[in-house]
C-alpha positions, 0 to 999 in steps of 0.5 A, a space after each residue: 476504519 481500516 481497509 485494504 489498499 486495493 480498495 483505497 480511493 485515488 489521491 487520498 493520503 493513507 497510513 499503512 496499519 498492517 501487512 499481512 504477508 509472510 516475513 520474507 515479503 514483509 521484509 521486501 516491502 520494508 526495503 521499499 519503505 512500506 512500513 506501519 505508520 508510513 504515509 503513502 498515497 494511491 496515484 494509479 489503479 489497474 483493472 486487476 486490482 494492482 496500484 501504484 503508490 507515491 511514497 515521497 518522490 518514489 513510485 511503487 507499483 503493487 499487485 492486486 493480491 498483495 495490495 488486498 494484504 496491506 491494511 491502511 486508514 486515512 491519515 
């Protein structure tokens, strides 16, 4: 069952299934470690839909519109 990163619960380990963005934005996200089949965890959420992601020892903030276009599933 896939859902957007924006609607994911806090603290749950999830796997990235797809990123529905233009190639230039997907390229930048891949540089930051956002690739299909990578496991990440949402550690903080904002009222506007953005979130902070834990990927290994790194923390990455994603705005709400980008989070809506990253599809994930529980890992």
